N, C-alpha and C positions, 0 to 999 in steps of 0.2 A: 502493499500498498503506498501511494507515497505522500510524502510531508504537504500538510496542508499549509498555506500561506497564515502567517499570525499577520496582524495589524502590529505596526509600529508607531512608535515614537521617537521621535531625535529630536533632543536637545543641547543643542551647542549652549554649552557656559563657560566662564570664563572660567580660567584652570582653579582648580579647589582643592582636586585629590592628588598627593603625591603621588599614590600606588601607579596612576595611569599618567603620570603627564613624563612629556620626551624631556632626555637631560637637556641641560642649559650649554649653550656653547655661543663663545662671543665671537666678532670675528673681527679680522685682524683689518688693514690698510686694503686696499681692491689689489692695488701693484703687486704686493707681498703674494699671493695666490698662498696662505696660511691661513687656519684657523688656530684658536687660543683654547682651548679646553685644559682646567686645573693650572692656569698658568706655562701653561706650555707651550710653544706654535706646533702644529702638524703640519707636513710638507704634502704639493698637491700630490705627491706621488703615493703617499699613503693615503688621502681623501680620496684618490680614487680607487682604493679598495677596497674602503668603507663603502663604495657607491650601492650597497646592495640592501635590501630591503631585510630588516629585522623584524619575525613575525614577533610580540611580543601574545595575542590569544588569537587561538585559531577554533572552528570548529568542523571545519573543509576537511576530506579528503586527502589526501597525500598531492595525489595528481594535480586536483585541480586546484587548490593551496600554490604549489607549482607554479603553475600558469597563469594565476591571479598575478603572484610577483612578478613576474617577470613582466604580464602586460605592467604593472603600475612602475614598476624602474625603467619601460621603454618609455611610457606617456609622459613621464616624471623628467627625461633625459630630452626629450623633445622639446620639450618648453622650459626647457632650465636656459636661460639667458645671460647678459651681462649683469642684469637689473635683478637678475635673481631667476625663480622659478613662477610660472604666470600661471596660479594657481588653479582658477577658474577653468582654464582653456584646457592645460591636465585632466584636471577633474572632467570634462564634459570629454574626452577622449577616452577615459580610463570606462566610464558610463557605457559610453554609449557601445566598446569595445565588448564589457562583460555581455550587455542587453543582445550583443549577437549570438554571443557565443553559446551563453547559457541560457536564453528566456529572458524577458522583460523585467522588468522593478528592480533594477539593483539603483543604490546610493550610495553614493562615494563622499565623503568628509574628508579632507587636506588639509591642514595648519599646524603652528606653532604653539598654539596654548587652546584645546577646550577638554572638555567632560562632555561625558554621552549618557548616555540609557536608551539603550533599543529594544526591542522584542524585533528577534529575525526569525527567517525560516529555518530549519534545522540542517545544519551542510551548508550556509553561506557566509557567514561571519570571520570576517580577518578585522585586526587591529596588529598593528605595526609602526613600526620608523623607518626613514629612509635616510642614509647619510647622516642619524644619529641627531637631527633635530627637525624632520619633517612626524608628525603623526597623521597616520593615513586611517583611516575606515571606512570597510568595505560591508553593507552587507544586501543581502535580498531581504523583501515581505511581501 
C-alpha cells in the first residue's frame, strides 16, 4: 500500500534551535578566496572539497537520497556567482527537477538561519547543510 500524502505545515522562523542551526562561518575579503572558521582561514582548495551536502536528517531510501543530494549540489553550484548563491533560482530548479523525477508537490527551503516544523510524506524528508553554511530542507507532501 502506497503512503498517503499528509498535510504539510511549513513555518520558517528566525533561528531559535541550536540543534537545527547550521555552523556559523565568517567570510574574509573576496580577494583572498578563503573563509574563516574558528579564527583560522580555510584555503580555496579545501573549501572545494567541502562542496558536498551533509545530511543532518533524512527518511529517504539510499538511492533516492543520493540522487536528491546530487540534484541539490548541482543546482546550487549552477547559481553560485560572485555575489553569492541565488537562493530563489536554485530553489526553483531543485523543486522543478524533483517534481519531474518523483512527482509533484515537492517543497524546498534554502537559507542560513531558519527553523522548521513540517509534516511530510513518509520517505521524502531531507534536511542537510551545503558548504557548512547553507541549510537545505526538501520534502514532499
